[in-house]
NUMAR-52914 format. One record per residue (C-alpha): residue in one letter; x, y negated, z negated. Coordinates in pm, whole numbers, plus 32768, in hexadecimal, padded with zeros to 4 digits. Layout:
BEGIN
AXYZ...
This chain:
BEGIN
M1D0771D388AAF1E3771168937T1D7470AA8A65L1C487037899FI1D2E6F5E88C4L1DF56ED989F8M1CB16E728A9FL1C4D6DAE8961V1DAC6D078947V1D9E6CA28ABDF1C3C6C238A90I1CB56B458963L1DE36AC18A27G1CFF6A748B53Y1C2069B38A6BV1D4468F089DEA1DA0689A8B3CI1C36681E8B84A1C2E67548A43M1D9366BA8A96E1D25664F8BF2A1D9B64E28BBDP1F02652F8B33L1F3D664F8C15K1EB965838D44V1E1466C78DCBD1CA566B18E22K1BD567898D35A1B2168298E6EA1C6A68B38EE0S1CBA69458D84A1B5969DE8D6AL1B656A7F8EC6F1CB96B148E72L1C366B918D23G1AFD6C1B8DC6V1BC06CF18EC2I1CF06D5D8DE6L1C136DE88CCBW1B686ED28DCDV1CC76F388E4FI1D3E6F988CEFY1BFE70498CAFI1C0971208DEBY1D7B71848DB2G1D4171E78C47L1BF372888C84P1C1373D18BB9G1CA9731A8A8CV1B7672378A8EL1A5073158AE2N1AAC743B8A1FL1A89736B88DAG191673698908Y18E071F488C6S185D71AE8A29P16D471C58A28S16C671AE8BA5W17BD72D28BCAI16E473A68ADEH15AB73408BACF165873908CEEL16C274F38C75K154975438C48S14D1749D8D81S146A75318ED2V157374518F7AL168375308EF3S15C576648F4BD15A375F090BAF171A759190BDK178876ED9039S16A077A3913EK174F76D5925EY18AD76F991DEP18C378329107N1A46783290F9V1A6676DB9060G1AE076E78EF8L1A93761C8DD0I1B8274FA8E33G1ADB74F18F86Q198C74DD8EE0M1A0A73BB8DFFK1A8C72F58F25Y194473258FDBF189272AD8E9EI1960716E8EA7T196E71249016S181D71839099Y173B71708F66E17B670758E5AV18536F658F4AV17236F769032N16276F5B8F09H16DE6E3E8E75L17076D7E8FC0G15926D8F8FFAT15546CE58EA9L16696BF38EE7S15F36B9C9043Q14A06B398FC4I15286A3F8EC9L161E69B68FBDF1533698190E5F143868E98FE5L154767ED8F76L15B1679C90D4G144A675A9137A1403667A900DM154565B99029T15156572919EI13AB65039153V14266410904AE15406392911ET145363449237V137962779158D149A61C190C0Q15266175922AH13E360C69271E13FB60199120G12B560B090BFF130360A48F57R13035F298F5CV118A5F378F62I11AA5F9B8DF6T12E05ED58D88D12795D828E1AR11555D768D2DI12335D648C03K12565BF18B92T129F5BF08A0FT13FA5B9C8981K13AF5BF8880EK14925D2087AAV13955DE186E2K12805DBC87DDL13655E0F88FEL13E15F448842W12875FD38810I12275F7C897EL135B60228A12G13456143891FT11DF6188897DI121861638AF4T134A62508AE0F128D634D8A19F116A63768B08L124463458C42S132F64598BD2G11FF653A8BA9V11AD650A8D10L130764F68DA8D1423657D8CDBN150364F18BC7M163B64C28C9ET157D64088DBBT14B5633A8CC8T15EC62C58C13I168D62558D64V155461958DB3M152C60EB8C5BI16A1608E8C45A167D5FF08D9DL15645F228CFEL16255ECA8BC6R172E5E328C95K16285D3D8D18L15A45CEC8BBDI16D95CE58AD1D181F5C348B03D18D95C8E89B9K19A05DD189D1K196E5E488868T17FA5DFB8870R17E15EB589BBW18935FE28915F17985FEC87FDF16745FDC88ECA170B60E089D4S173B61CD88A7I15D161A8883EI157C61EE89A5V1638633B898AI156D639B8852A142A63418908A148663F58A47N14E06536898EA13AD652288B9G12CD64E789EBG136A65F78AB0A132D670389A2F11B966FB89B7T116C673F8B2EP11CD68628C0DI128B67848CFDG132866878C0AD146767378BB9V153768508C4DT14FC690C8B15T138768F78B24I139169468CA5M145C6A828C43L13666AF98B39W123B6AA88C1CI12DA6B648D53G13456C7E8C66G11DA6CB68BF1Q12226C698A81V11276B438A83T100D6AC28B58A0FE4695E8BC7L0EAA69008AF6D0F3669B789C8I1083690189BDM0FDA67B589F4G0ED967F888DAM0FC1687B87CEV110467B38804F1073664E884AL103C65F086E3P119366648665S123B65B38795I1184646C8761V11DB647085ECS134964AE863CL1338636786FBI125E629B860AI132762D784D8P146B62478568L13AE611F8602A12F960DB84B7V144260D783F8V14F4600884FDS13CF5F0B84ECL14155EC2837FY156F5E3783BBI15915DC6851FK15475C54855AG15575B478669E152D5B3487DDV15F25BCB8906K16A65AE589FDK165F5B2B8B60P178E5B4B8C4FP17B35A3E8D6CG176A5AA08ED1S16445AF98FB5E159D5C408FFEN163D5D13910CD155A5D6C921ES15795EB292E1G14AA5E3B9403A13865F1993BDT12265E6393BEK114C5E519288G10595F3C9331E11676038936AR11D760269203L1080606F917DI103F61879278L117F623C9216L1156620E90A2V0FF2629990B7M105B63BD919AG1198640090D4I110264108F7CG0FBB64BC900BG109C65B890B1L114D66078F75I0FFE66298EB0F0F7A67008FC2V108068128F82P0FE568B48E37V0E88689C8ED9F0F0F6950900BK0F956A6C8F27E0E4C6A8A8E5FF0D816AAC8FA2T0E5A6B8E907FD0F356C508F78L10636C07906BP11AD6B9C8FD4P11C86A278F78Y12E269E09066M11F36A229187G1109690F910FM1239682390E9L12AE6869924FL1141683992D1S113766DE9223L1299668B92B2S122166FB9417V10E666159404I11BF64E49389W12C065339495I11B5653A95A6T112463EB951BT126D6332951FE12A863AF9685I1154632496F3I118061D39632H12CB618C96C6K12A162249820K12B260D598D8A13E260549812S15526059988EE1619619A9867E16EA60F99757Y15BA609A968FR151561F196BAR16546293963DK164061BA9504F14E261F694A1T1481634D951DV14D76492945CV15F964E69551G16B263B894DEV163B63D8936FL16CA653D9355K182264AB936EK17F763F29232V17686519916DD184365859051I18B666D190D6P19DD66FC8FDAT18CD67138EC2I181368268F7DL196168EE8FA5F19A868AC8E34Y186069548DD0L189E6A6E8ECAG19FD6AB58E27I198C6A9B8CC3L185B6B608CE9S192B6C6E8DA8A1A1F6C7B8C8CV19076CAC8B80A186A6DAE8C65A19A86E748C57L19B86E628ACDE184D6ECA8ACDS18916FFF8BAFA19BB706B8AEDG18FD7060899DH19946F2588EDL18496E8C88C5Q17B76FC88832I18D16FC28727M187D6E5686DEA170A6EA086B9S17556FB685C7Y182E6ED38500L17276DBB84EBD16136EB68499K16E46F498383H17586DFD82ECM16296D28832DH14FC6DE683A3N14366CAE83A2I13CD6C0084EFY13EF6A9E845CA15546AE483E9I15AF6B8A8532D15186A758607G159F69678518A170469F88541I16D76A0886BAG166F689986C2L178F683285F0L188568FA86CFS17F368438800S18866700877AI19DD679187BEI1998688D88D0D18B8683D89F9N175368B289B7V173369688B09P181F6A988AB0L17996A9D894AT162A6AC189CEA16A96BC18AC7A17526C7489A7A16106C7B88D4M153F6CF889FAG16496E108A1EM164D6E5C88ADY14D86E908883P13F06F42897AI128B6EBE89A4M11BF6FA588C2T105D7021891BP0F4B70518815A0F6F71CF8839L10E071C587F9V10B470E086CCA0FAA71BD8641A108172FA866BS11BC725E85D5A124472798470D123170F9843CP10F5707384EAA10F56F348419F123C6EB984A5L121D6F42860BQ10C36EA58646H118B6D5A8668F12336DE487A9V10F66E20887AQ10AB6D3389A0N10546BD58901G10D86C6187B5A11616B6786ABF12C56BC586E6W12BC6B608862E11EE6A1E8814L12E269AD8705L14116A0A87E3A138C691588E8F138A680987E7T14CD6845872AA15A16893885CG151E675688FDT1531665E87DFG165F66EB8727G173B66778847S16F0650F87E1I17BA652C8696L19066506875DI1932644888A2I19C8657C894AG18B2665A88E5S17C766238A04A17B765C78B72A170C647D8B15G183064298A1FI193C647C8B16V189363A58C24A187462798B2EM19DD62A28AB8A1A5462AB8C23L198761838C9BE19B960A08B64K1B1461178AF3I1A77615B8991D1B7B61B8888DF1B4C631287FCI1BAA62A3869CW1ACD616D86ABY199E62558705M19F9633B85E5K19F3622484E9K18CA615C8567I17E16253860FA182463B6859BW177763968451L163B62FB84F6A1630642085EBL165E651884CEL153D64708408G1454649F8536F14CC6606857CV148366738414A133A65B68406G12D166668550I131C67BB84C9A124D676A838FV112766F7845BY113D68368531W114A690E83F0L101468548362Q0F5F687F84A9N0FAD69EF84D7E0F8F6A6B8376F0E5D69A2830BI0D97692F843AF0DC26A2A855AH0E3E6B638490H0EE86BF885C5
C-alpha cells in the first residue's frame, strides 16, 4: 500500500510542477518526462506491495494469459518477483508504448502538415477575406471559422492561426484578449466533435472507444451549442467597432498559387486520415504519415529549382525545425505517467469510487469536464479510458447492471459525452486546455481577468452542451 500511495503523491507533486511552469521556470515537458519515468521506477521497485493488493486489472489478466504460461515454460525456476518484473518490462511497458507511439506519431505528422501550410502562408487565403470591423459581427465570424477549422486541424494549432489573424485585425490589447478568449472556447468546442480535432478525441478514436462518423454525428450539436450560447450572451452587451493596427502584411515569399495549393493539400490531407482508417482499418497515424509524405514530396517538387536557402525554408526538412517538439514530449511524459497509474490500479480504485458515489454517466463525465479546467484534459481522458474497459453486447447482457454498462460499449453514451466534456470543460479556466495555454502565452492574458470575464461564459456553454446531449441521447436516439 505504501508504494501505491507514494506513486499518487509523486504524481500530484509532478502535476503541481507542471501547473507552476511559469514561476518555477522549468518547462512542463521536462517535468512531465521526469514524472513519466519516475513513476515506473517507483512501481517496479515496489512491485509485490502493489500487485498483491489486487487492484491492477492488467496484472489479473496477465496471470490468466498464455503469455505467462509461455514465460513459465521457458524459465521454470523464475519466482513470483521475476514474473512481476517480466510483466512490467516486457508486457505493460511495451503495450503502453504501442498506444503512446500511435498518438505521438499522429500528432507529429499533423503538426508538421499545419506548420508547412503556415510557412507558405496558406491560411491567408482564409484570413484576407475578413473585412468587417464591427465587434459583434467579427466575433461571430471568427468564432465560426475557429469552430470548423479546429474540427479539421486541432484546437491548439487553430488558436495559433487565429491569434495571428487577430493581431492583424485588432489593435487594443484588452479587446484582443476578449476575442482571443472566445477563440479558445470556439477551438475547444470545434475540436470535440471530430476524431482529429483534439488530442482527447484522437485518443478515444485510436483507442476504439468511438468511430469517426459516430463522434461527428452525436457530439456536433452539443459542441456548437457550447459556442453559440456564449456568443449569444456576449452579443447582448458588446458594442462598437475594433480598431485595426497600423502596418502592412508580412510576406513570406510564397506565391498566391503556392499558398492555395498548400492550403488545399494540408486540409485535404488531414480530412483524408479518417477516410483512410475507414477503408483500410490501419491505424490513423499511418494515414497521417501518408498525407505528410505526399505534401513533403509536393513541396520538394514545387521548390526544386529554388536556391538551397529558399528550399530549406519551405520544404518539410526546414519546417520540421519549427515543429513544437516539447509539446510532443509533454504528451509522452504525461501519458506515460497515467499509464503507470493505470497499470498499478489507481484508476480502478477511482472508477470504483465514481461508480459507488455517482453511478451516472452524466455526473461522471460532468465531473471529468470540470476537472479538465484545472488539470490537462489529456491525462483525464487517459484515466477514464483506463478506468472503464470497452464493453461488448455479450458482456453487457451477462452483467448484473446492463442498463449502466451499455453506455460503455463502442460508441456508447459515456465515450461520446466524455469527448465533449473533456474537450469543452477546459475552456472554463485559461490553463485548462492546450488552446487556452497557447492563447495565454501568445497574448499574455491574465489568469484572474479570464476567470472574471470569460469563465462564466464557458461554463454556460459547457452546461448547455451537456443538456443538449442528454436530450439527444435520452429522447431522440435512445442509445
